[in-house]
matplotlib code that plots the C-alpha trace (Angstrom):
import matplotlib.pyplot as plt

x = [0.0, 1.4, 1.2, -1.6, -3.8, -6.6, -7.1, -9.5, -13.2, -13.4, -10.5, -12.0, -15.4, -13.9, -11.9, -15.0, -16.9, -14.5, -15.9, -19.5, -18.4, -16.3, -19.4, -21.5, -18.9, -19.0, -22.8, -22.9, -20.4, -21.8, -25.4, -25.0, -22.1, -21.2, -24.7, -25.4, -22.1, -23.0, -26.6, -26.2, -26.5, -29.5, -31.2, -30.6, -31.9, -35.0, -36.0, -34.9, -32.9, -29.4, -26.5, -25.1, -28.2, -28.1, -24.4, -24.7, -27.4, -25.3, -22.3, -24.5, -25.4, -21.7, -21.3, -24.2, -22.4, -19.3, -21.2, -23.4, -20.3, -19.3, -22.5, -22.4, -18.8, -20.0, -22.9, -20.6, -18.4, -21.3, -23.7, -21.6, -22.0, -24.9, -27.8, -26.2, -25.0, -28.1, -30.3, -28.0, -28.4, -32.2, -32.2, -29.9, -32.2, -35.2, -33.5, -32.3, -35.8, -37.1, -34.5, -35.9, -39.4, -38.4, -40.7, -38.7, -35.3, -36.5, -37.5, -34.3, -32.3, -34.2, -33.6, -29.8, -29.9, -31.3, -28.9, -25.9, -27.0, -27.1, -23.7, -22.1, -23.3, -22.6, -19.5, -15.8, -15.8, -18.2, -16.6, -13.2, -14.4, -15.5, -12.2, -10.1, -12.1, -12.2, -8.6, -6.6, -2.9, -3.8, -6.1, -3.9, -4.7, -8.5, -8.5, -6.8, -9.4, -12.2, -10.8, -9.9, -13.5, -14.7, -12.3, -14.0, -17.4, -17.1, -15.8, -18.9, -21.7, -20.8, -21.6, -24.6, -26.0, -25.4, -27.0, -30.1, -30.3, -30.2, -33.5, -35.3, -35.6, -33.3, -36.1, -36.8, -33.1, -32.7, -35.6, -34.0, -30.7, -32.4, -33.8, -30.3, -28.8, -31.4, -31.3, -27.5, -26.4, -29.2, -28.7, -24.9, -24.7, -27.3, -25.7, -22.0, -21.5, -21.1, -24.1, -21.6, -17.9, -15.9, -14.2, -10.4, -8.4, -7.4, -3.7, -4.6, -7.1, -6.4, -7.0, -9.6, -8.8, -11.6, -12.5, -12.0, -8.6, -7.5, -8.8, -6.7, -3.5, -1.1, -0.6, -4.2, -4.2, -0.9, -2.5, -5.7, -4.0, -1.5, -4.2, -6.4, -3.4, -2.7, -6.3, -7.4, -4.7, -5.2, -9.0, -8.9, -6.5, -7.6, -11.3, -10.7, -8.3, -10.4, -10.0, -6.4, -5.7, -7.7, -5.6, -2.6, -4.3, -5.9, -9.2, -12.2, -12.3, -8.6, -9.0, -12.0, -10.0, -7.1, -9.5, -10.7, -7.1, -6.6, -9.4, -7.7, -4.5, -6.2, -6.3, -2.6, -1.7, -3.7, -2.0, 1.5, 1.1, 1.3, 4.9, 5.9, 7.5, 5.4, 6.5, 7.2, 6.4, 2.8, 3.7, 6.0, 3.4, 1.5, 4.7, 5.6, 2.1, 2.4, 5.8, 4.5, 1.4, 3.4, 5.7, 3.0, 0.9, 3.9, 4.5, 0.9, 1.4, 4.9, 5.1, 3.7, 3.8, 3.9, 0.4, 1.5, 3.8, 0.9, -1.4, 1.2, 1.6, -2.2, -2.2, 0.5, -1.5, -4.4, -2.2, -1.2, -4.9, -5.7, -2.8, -4.0, -7.3, -5.6, -3.2, -6.2, -8.1, -5.3, -4.3, -6.4, -5.7, -2.0, -1.9, -4.6, -5.5, -8.8, -10.9, -12.5, -11.8, -15.3, -15.8, -12.3, -12.2, -15.7, -14.3, -11.1, -12.7, -15.4, -13.3, -11.5, -14.9, -16.1, -13.1, -13.2, -16.9, -15.9, -12.9, -14.7, -15.5, -12.1, -10.1, -12.0, -12.1, -8.3, -7.7, -9.8, -7.8, -4.3, -5.3, -4.9, -5.4, -1.7, -1.1, -3.7, -2.0, 1.4, -0.1, -1.7, 1.6, 3.1, 0.2, 0.7, 4.4, 3.4, 1.1, 4.0, 6.2, 3.3, 3.0, 6.2, 4.3, 1.6]
y = [0.0, 3.4, 6.5, 7.9, 4.8, 4.7, 1.7, -0.9, -0.2, -3.3, -2.1, 1.3, -0.1, -2.3, 0.5, 2.6, -0.3, -0.4, 2.9, 1.6, -1.7, 0.2, 2.3, -0.9, -2.3, 0.9, 0.7, -3.1, -3.2, 0.0, -1.4, -5.1, -5.0, -1.7, -0.4, -3.2, -2.8, 0.9, 0.1, -3.0, -1.4, 0.7, -2.4, -4.2, -1.2, -0.8, -4.5, -5.7, -8.4, -8.9, -7.4, -10.9, -12.1, -9.2, -9.6, -13.3, -13.3, -10.9, -13.2, -16.1, -14.3, -14.0, -17.7, -18.3, -16.1, -18.3, -21.5, -20.0, -18.6, -22.1, -22.5, -18.9, -19.4, -22.3, -20.3, -17.4, -19.8, -21.4, -18.6, -15.4, -12.5, -10.3, -12.3, -13.8, -10.5, -8.5, -11.1, -11.0, -7.2, -7.5, -10.3, -8.3, -5.3, -7.5, -9.4, -6.1, -4.7, -8.0, -7.5, -4.0, -5.3, -8.4, -8.7, -11.3, -12.9, -15.8, -13.4, -11.4, -14.6, -15.5, -12.1, -12.5, -15.9, -14.1, -11.2, -13.7, -15.5, -12.2, -11.1, -14.1, -12.8, -9.1, -8.5, -9.3, -12.9, -12.4, -9.2, -10.8, -13.5, -10.8, -8.9, -12.0, -13.5, -10.1, -8.9, -12.1, -11.2, -7.5, -7.9, -6.4, -2.7, -3.3, -5.5, -2.8, -0.2, -2.5, -3.3, 0.3, 1.1, -1.6, -0.1, 3.3, 1.8, 2.3, 5.9, 6.7, 4.7, 4.8, 8.5, 8.1, 5.4, 7.4, 10.4, 8.4, 6.9, 10.4, 11.4, 8.1, 4.6, 1.8, 0.1, 3.2, 3.7, 0.1, 0.5, 3.6, 1.9, -1.1, 1.3, 2.8, -0.6, -1.6, 1.8, 1.7, -1.9, -3.5, -1.2, -1.2, -5.0, -5.3, -2.7, -3.1, -6.8, -9.4, -11.6, -14.4, -14.8, -14.2, -17.2, -16.9, -17.1, -20.6, -20.0, -18.7, -21.3, -22.9, -26.4, -25.8, -27.3, -29.0, -28.3, -32.0, -32.0, -28.9, -30.2, -33.3, -31.2, -30.7, -27.1, -26.2, -27.3, -25.4, -22.3, -22.8, -23.4, -20.6, -18.1, -19.0, -18.8, -15.3, -14.0, -15.2, -13.2, -10.1, -10.0, -11.2, -8.4, -5.5, -6.0, -6.1, -3.1, -0.9, -3.2, -3.8, -0.1, 0.6, -2.1, 0.1, 3.1, 4.8, 6.6, 5.1, 8.1, 7.7, 3.9, 4.4, 6.9, 4.4, 1.7, 4.0, 4.6, 0.8, 0.7, 3.5, 1.5, -1.2, 1.1, 2.0, -1.7, -2.5, 0.3, -0.5, -4.2, -2.9, -2.1, -5.7, -6.8, -8.8, -12.4, -13.4, -17.0, -16.9, -18.0, -15.0, -12.3, -14.4, -15.1, -11.4, -10.5, -13.2, -11.8, -8.3, -9.3, -11.2, -8.2, -5.5, -7.7, -8.4, -4.6, -4.1, -6.8, -5.8, -2.0, -0.2, 3.3, 6.1, 6.3, 7.4, 4.3, 2.0, 3.9, 3.6, -0.2, -0.5, 1.3, -1.0, -4.0, -2.6, -2.2, -5.9, -6.8, -4.8, -6.3, -9.8, -9.1, -8.5, -11.5, -13.7, -12.3, -13.5, -16.6, -19.1, -17.4, -17.2, -21.0, -22.6, -20.0, -18.2, -20.7, -22.2, -19.3, -18.9, -22.5, -23.0, -19.6, -20.2, -23.3, -21.6, -18.5, -20.2, -21.2, -17.8, -15.9, -18.1, -17.5, -13.7, -13.8, -15.5, -13.3, -10.8, -13.7, -15.5, -12.4, -11.9, -15.7, -16.1, -12.9, -14.4, -17.6, -16.0, -13.2, -10.1, -8.6, -8.0, -11.7, -12.6, -10.3, -11.9, -15.4, -14.3, -12.9, -16.4, -18.0, -15.5, -16.4, -20.1, -19.1, -17.3, -20.4, -22.6, -20.3, -21.8, -25.0, -23.2]
z = [0.0, -1.0, 1.1, -1.0, -0.8, 1.7, 3.9, 2.5, 3.3, 5.5, 7.6, 7.9, 8.9, 11.5, 13.0, 13.2, 14.9, 17.8, 19.3, 19.5, 21.0, 23.6, 24.4, 24.8, 27.3, 29.3, 29.6, 30.0, 32.8, 34.3, 34.5, 34.9, 37.4, 39.0, 39.6, 42.0, 43.8, 44.4, 45.4, 47.5, 50.9, 49.7, 48.5, 51.8, 53.8, 51.7, 51.5, 54.9, 53.3, 54.7, 52.8, 52.6, 50.7, 48.3, 47.5, 47.5, 44.8, 42.8, 43.0, 42.1, 38.9, 38.1, 38.6, 36.3, 33.8, 34.0, 33.4, 30.6, 28.9, 27.9, 25.8, 24.6, 23.3, 21.2, 19.9, 18.9, 17.0, 15.2, 14.7, 14.6, 17.1, 15.9, 17.0, 20.1, 21.6, 20.5, 22.3, 25.3, 25.5, 25.4, 27.9, 30.2, 30.1, 30.8, 33.6, 35.3, 35.1, 36.7, 39.5, 40.0, 40.7, 42.7, 45.7, 47.6, 47.7, 45.5, 42.7, 43.2, 42.8, 39.7, 38.2, 38.7, 37.0, 33.9, 34.2, 34.7, 31.5, 29.7, 31.1, 29.4, 26.0, 26.5, 28.6, 28.1, 27.1, 24.3, 23.0, 23.3, 20.9, 18.4, 18.6, 18.3, 15.4, 13.6, 14.0, 14.5, 15.1, 15.1, 18.1, 20.8, 20.4, 19.9, 23.0, 25.0, 23.8, 24.8, 28.3, 29.0, 28.2, 30.6, 33.2, 32.8, 33.5, 37.3, 36.8, 34.7, 36.3, 40.0, 40.2, 37.8, 40.0, 43.2, 41.6, 40.7, 44.2, 45.6, 43.8, 43.6, 45.1, 43.9, 42.0, 40.0, 39.4, 38.2, 35.9, 34.4, 34.0, 32.3, 29.7, 29.2, 28.7, 26.1, 24.3, 23.9, 23.6, 21.5, 18.5, 18.9, 18.8, 16.0, 13.6, 14.5, 14.6, 11.8, 11.2, 10.4, 10.6, 7.5, 6.1, 6.2, 2.9, 2.0, 2.7, 6.2, 7.1, 10.5, 11.6, 14.3, 17.7, 19.5, 23.1, 24.0, 22.4, 24.2, 27.5, 27.1, 26.7, 29.6, 28.4, 29.0, 32.6, 33.3, 31.8, 33.7, 37.1, 36.6, 35.7, 38.6, 41.0, 39.8, 39.6, 43.1, 44.9, 42.7, 43.3, 46.9, 48.0, 45.8, 46.5, 50.2, 50.1, 52.5, 55.6, 54.6, 54.5, 57.7, 59.4, 58.5, 60.1, 57.1, 57.7, 56.0, 53.6, 52.6, 52.3, 49.9, 47.8, 47.6, 46.5, 43.7, 42.6, 42.5, 39.9, 37.9, 38.0, 35.9, 33.0, 33.4, 33.4, 30.2, 28.4, 29.7, 28.6, 25.0, 25.6, 25.9, 22.6, 20.2, 19.4, 23.0, 23.9, 25.1, 28.7, 29.3, 29.6, 32.1, 34.1, 34.1, 35.4, 38.1, 39.3, 39.3, 41.2, 43.8, 44.2, 44.7, 46.9, 49.1, 49.3, 50.5, 53.1, 54.4, 54.2, 57.3, 55.7, 54.9, 53.4, 49.9, 49.5, 50.3, 47.9, 45.1, 45.9, 45.6, 42.2, 41.0, 42.2, 40.2, 37.2, 37.5, 37.7, 34.6, 32.7, 33.7, 32.0, 28.7, 29.1, 29.7, 26.7, 24.3, 26.2, 24.1, 20.7, 21.4, 22.0, 19.9, 17.3, 16.6, 14.7, 17.8, 20.2, 21.5, 22.6, 24.1, 25.8, 27.3, 29.0, 30.0, 31.4, 33.4, 36.5, 36.3, 36.4, 39.3, 41.5, 40.7, 41.8, 45.1, 45.7, 47.9, 50.3, 49.9, 51.1, 54.4, 55.1, 54.6, 56.7, 59.5, 59.3, 59.4, 61.8, 59.6, 56.2, 55.9, 56.5, 53.9, 51.4, 52.1, 51.6, 48.4, 47.2, 47.6, 45.7, 42.8, 42.7, 42.4, 39.5, 37.8, 38.1, 36.7, 33.7, 32.2, 31.4, 29.5]

ax = plt.figure().add_subplot(projection="3d")
ax.plot(x, y, z, "-o")
ax.set_aspect("equal")
plt.show()
């Protein structure tokens, strides 16, 4: 291509389509995930249900999402993304509206089963399949754009949700958010996604790997174990950062601010990951993230102060967590290609999603067992280091 030639129309169209998909991730994560985190205490107060019940049902929806993602991955490979993700958007809006009118915990739980099913067809795992199948070896920058957008969802929707709760009840707020979800994500997914996957040119055709064949490989289980061993510590420590910081004599307000900065650190980590040279063996980025995770979690455990050092350590741990999301997004394609990415990634991502959903309970449980949140962070740093060592086998 000469300097005077424009990019082919298909390339231009796909570049333009990244922005709407990024917007859909902001709205999808903002409504289907962060809105409930912001509203949980208000829901418990208004309904009289315990906060444990409210957050437990929400976590249950995430586990449903992990399990449903296995089937959704197969559907995406077989049917293409347009119908699957558009239907997921509509189902998510309907399920969220059902949660808003739930009269008892049983109905509330049923609503989260619906929402969890929709999450599997709308959030990261589904859009990772789209980006991987669409861009192939050029997927890294688009994946970064998508995950940065997802990282901004809390920044956008936490204040929006709080603002709605200040002028109306949580049920009305959830109803309004369900409308926003449908109005944005349904048309984006219908108009900006392929109805079917394009066939690769004959010289680039890949021999598709089967899920069964991959599951029989030693490499898959090293990858699975290493990823879980890194994800659990990152989520368990960063999601319980407030009591960890309070244990180190932070005020609640400062601890909450530090937690927000951990979230911002995720975006930094995703951008910095682009600086790793291309062509590395696929296990090396995972091992690097594991070592970084162990280092920064150990700092959070061992450093008594001053406060700014602990805040910086938290931001760096957040950066490692953000980088891990991108490493996970490419893990399957880097090892087994893109032809059956949806099906294989659905199986790979399910345990990771489940442990991430359980992490807010894992952190306090381990802290209670070892006697402190600092002790929990130290133990988790060791687990992340084990994950880094296991990455070599993947």
